[in-house]
Every structure is written in structure tokens, then in C-alpha cells.
N, C-alpha and C positions, 0 to 999 in steps of 0.2 A: 517518620520519613518513609517515602515510597521509593524503592530502587527497581528499575526495569532494565532487563538485559536487552541490548539492541542486537538484532540479527538481521541478515539479509540486506537488500538494497534500499533505496530511498523510500519506496512505497511501503515495504514492511516496517521500516523504522518509524514511519509516520503512524501506522496502526499501533505499534508498541508504545510510542510516546503518547498517543491520544488516550489510551486506556490508563496509562500511568498518571497522566494529567488529571483525568477524571477522579481517580482514587485520591490523589493528593488534595484536590479541591474539596472533595466530599469530606475528607478527614481533617481538613484545615492544617495540612502539613506540607513539607517540601518534597519536590520530586528530584531524584538523582538518577543518572544514566550510567549503567555498567557498559563500558566500551571495550572490555577485554577480549571479546570474541571478534572484533573488527580488525582488519589489517592482517589477518592470519589465514593460512590455507588449510582447509580440512579435506582437500581433494576436489573442492568445487571452486566457484568463483570467489576471489578475494574481495571482500567488501570494505568500504571505508565509511567513516562517520559523515553523513550527508545532511544532517539537520541544522548545522551551524548557519546555513544561509537563511533560515527562517527566524521569525521573532518568537522563538520558543522560550519557555520559562522553566529551565532545568539546567543543572550543572553536572559535569562528570562526577561519579561517585569515587571516593578514595578507596584504597584497599581496606583500610580500617573500617570504613562505613559498610562496605560489602560484607566483611567478615562478621561485623556486629549483628547484621540482620540475617544473612544467609548461613545456614548450618547444615553440613552434611559430612559424612566420613570421607577422607581423602582416597583417591584412586577411583578409576572408572567403575570397577565391579562393586566396590563398596558404596559408591554413589548410587548405583542402580539398586543395590540392596536397601539402602537407606530410604529411597523413594518408595519401594514396594512395601517396606515395613510401615512407613507413614500412611500409605494408602489403606493398608489393612488395619490401621489403628494400633499397631504394636508400639510404634514410636509416635510421639506428638508431631503433627505436621509442622509445628513451629511456624516460622515465617516464610519458608521457601514455598512459593506458590507456582506450580507448573500447570499451565493451561490444560494439559492432557488429562489431569486427574479431577477437574472440576467442571461443573455445569455453569453456563453463563450467569444464571441468577446467583449462584454462590460466589462467583468472582466479583460481580458488581457489589455484593454486600461486604466485601473485605474491609477490614479496618486498617489502622495505621501500622507502621513498622512491618512491611512485607516486601519480599523480593519476588519480582514477577519474571517468569520465563515463558515465552510462547509468542505466537504471531498475532493473536487477538483480532482476527479479521472479521469483525462483526460490528456494525454501526451501533448496535445496542450498547456496546461498551463505553460509548462516549456521547450518545445522543442527547443526554440532558445538558451537555455543555457544547453543543454543536457550534453555536455562534463564537464561543471562545476558541474552539479548535480552528475555525476558519480564519480568525484573526492571528492566531499563533502561526499558521502556515502561510502568512503573507511574507514576501521577501523583505529582508532588511533594506532600509532606505538606500544605502550605497550600492545595492545590487539590482535595484528596481528600474533602472533606466536603460535597459538593454534593448537593442533593435527597435527603436520607437516606430520606424516605418512599418514593420511587420505587425506590431501591436495595433496600430491605427487601421491597417488593412483588415485585420481580424475583427475589430470592433465595428467597422463600417460596412459589413456585408452579412449575409446569412451564413455565417461561418460554421463549418462542421469539422471537428477534429476526427481524424481516423488514425488509430494507433495500431501498428503491426509489431508484435513482440516475437522476435526470433532468437538471436544470440545463442545462449546455452540451451534454449528449448530445442534448437535445431542441431547443435553440435555435440551435446552431451547426452548419451543414451539414457542414463538414469534420470536426468532432469526431464527429458522428453517423455519417458515412461510415466512420470508423475504428473507433469503439467500438460503435456500434449501440445502439438502445433495446430492452430486453427486452420481449417482448410480454406482454400481460396473461395470456395462456394459461400462461406459465411460472409465474407466481405462483399461478394457480388450481390447477395440477397440484401445485405444492410444498405448498400449504395442505392439499390433499387427502391427500398422502402423509404429512405430519406428523400429521394427525388419525388416520391409520391406525396410526402407530407410537408416538405419545405419548398417554398417558392424560390427559384433561382439560388440553389445552394452553392456554396463555394467550399470545396474540400481542402483541408490542410492536413497533409500526411506526415505523420511522425513515426519513426522506426529506428531500430538499431541495425537494420539491414535494408538500406535505401535502394541498393541495386536490385534486390528481389522485388521491392515495391514497384520500381520503375518498369521492370520487365513483366510483371504479372497483373498489376492493377490497371484495368482499362476503364477510365473514368470519362464519361461523355460530358459531364458538367465542368465548370471552371475548377481548377485544382492547382495546388502549389505544394511541392515537396520541401518540407522544412528540414534543413541540415545545418550543421556547424554550431548548434546550440549546446549548452551544458544541460545536465539532467534537470536542474531546478528551473532553467529557462524554458525547456520543453514543457515541463509540467505546468508552469504558469501560463504559457501560450495555449496549451490545451484547455485549461480552465477558463480562459477568456473567450473561447469559441462558444457560440450560442447552443450548439448541439454536439453530441459525441457518438462515435462508433468505437467501442472499447475492445481491447484484446483481453485475454484471460490473464491479466497482470494487475498486481496491486498498484503499480505506477499508473496504469490506465484508469483504474478505479478512482484514484484520488483526482486525476485530471477531470473526471466527470463529476465527482461529488463536490468539488470546490467551485464548479460552475454555479453562479448565483442567478442565472436566468430562470425566472419562475415558470416559463413555458418551454423549458428545455426538453428535447427528445433524446433519450439515451438508449442506445442499442447495445446489448451485451450477449455473450454466448450462453446458451443453455448448458453446454458442457464446459464448465469452468476448469475442471481438472480431468485429465485422462484416467487417472485412478478412480474407479467407481466409488469405493468407500470414502476416499477423500472428497470426491465431488458431492456426496451426500451432505457433507459437513459445511458446504458453501451455501446452503439454502437460505441462510440469514445474511449472506454477504451482499446479495443483490437487492436493491430497493424494489418494492412491489410496483412502483410506478415506472421502472425501467422496462424496456421491451426486450425479451429474450428470444433469440432465434438460433 
């Protein structure tokens, strides 16, 4: 059994699931999801389980299943001590695998009966089963018939999704210090580049701050501000566009990665995270055929 701890919003949960799915298939075992950190406040944004809208192949893990695989001493300080002792080889690492302590090649080589904690934002963690992940992240049939007029509009033009991520990036000081807000200049340069590369582009704008977008994005080409959709609907609509301008957001990343247009043009920011050390770790996040500006 592979158990993966789900953290963050829908984009992060998708990365975590994708790596767990790969390990489960590689080891011919089942995948279970630890949902215990969702729906709770740690001082940040309260997150909910968002993968149930997809055709995923995993069930929530029971308390007994988690306890059987994950082992550490109770209490925050003892947990930290346990992890340090495991890292130094004093205690066996057992089956609790924290991304922070391992290199990607070590993680990919993991066997059965492991508990995974981390964000795993690296395509390498699931590239061997990319087609399976694309299928898993299709919407369940009963959810797939939303806004058919907009879907047709996107499919029948040279559609370009443009995603602006603000929310807690703009309102929470600690989040902004880590992630950073992309400057308006990034979007201006991206729009200009798309207009040079795509004939008659039609821009579809997605954002958690549409007021800011309407006030600041000056788009000379045809455009449409997409509002009133649920997260999974926005993500699906973004993926249906022929090209993407992404924000420094895992939600944005998946919208572009799930686009199956073989000639797609993806523009992504060079500075994915404001924190310099953190940003260095994102070098494997962006596909080499995406354009970074």
C-alpha cells in the first residue's frame, strides 16, 4: 500500500496524487489518501479535498492504515527529533518518506508500503505514466457537461488561457514572501509574445481576482473574462485552450500540462517563487519546451 498525505489546494493535491499513483502502479499495489490535514486551519488558507471530481483511482486511508505504515514519536518536538535521527541513520527511515530528505531518483525508486509527505512538484515523478495521469484527471461524467457554449467557444478559436493568481499571494505577507506576486509587466510581455506567434488569438482570462484583471489587463485582441466557475471547471476550461500564459501557481501549471495540443505555446515566469532558495528547486518544474520570461 502507498499512502500519500494531501496538502494544499487542487493543484498541489494533483501533484501529490500523481506521484502516489506512479509508485502504486510501479509496485503493483493500492493507493490511499491521507486527508487528515484538509479542512483544518494552521494559520493559512483552509483547504478541502478537491480530487473527488476526477476519475482518480484511490480511496481515503483509514486511521489504522496510516498508523500501520507511518511511524514516528508523538508530539511535535519528538516528531522533529524522529525525522532528524532517521536522516542521520540512527533510526531506520522505516516507511515515512518526507520529500525534504530525499533526492528525486531516490523517491522514484521507493518500494511498497510507504507513507509520502511533500508537494512533489516535478513531472519526473509521474512522467512514465503521463497518459494514465491525463485520464485520471478527466472530470467524472456527471460533471463534464458544464457551460457547453463556453467550451465550444474555446474549441473553435485560437484560444489562449491567461491565469492571474492573487488571493493569499496578495493578502498574506508570509505567502507573498514565499510565492511572490507576478508583476503586470510579465503579463504585458506574455500577451505581446503570443500576439506575435498566434494568428488572431482569443484570450480567456481566469483569476481569483477578476476586478484586478479588468482594471489592469489591457488586451487589444479579442478576450473574455471567465467568471462564475468552480475550480475544477476553470482548470478544465484552461486545459481546453490551445495555448497558455500561466501564473506561478500549481493550478496554472496543470491547466497547461493537461492541454493536449501538440503545437501548444506555453509561457511561464522565470521567477516561479519569490524566495530564491525555493525558486532554485523549481528548475525541474517547468518543461524545457515552455517559454520562460
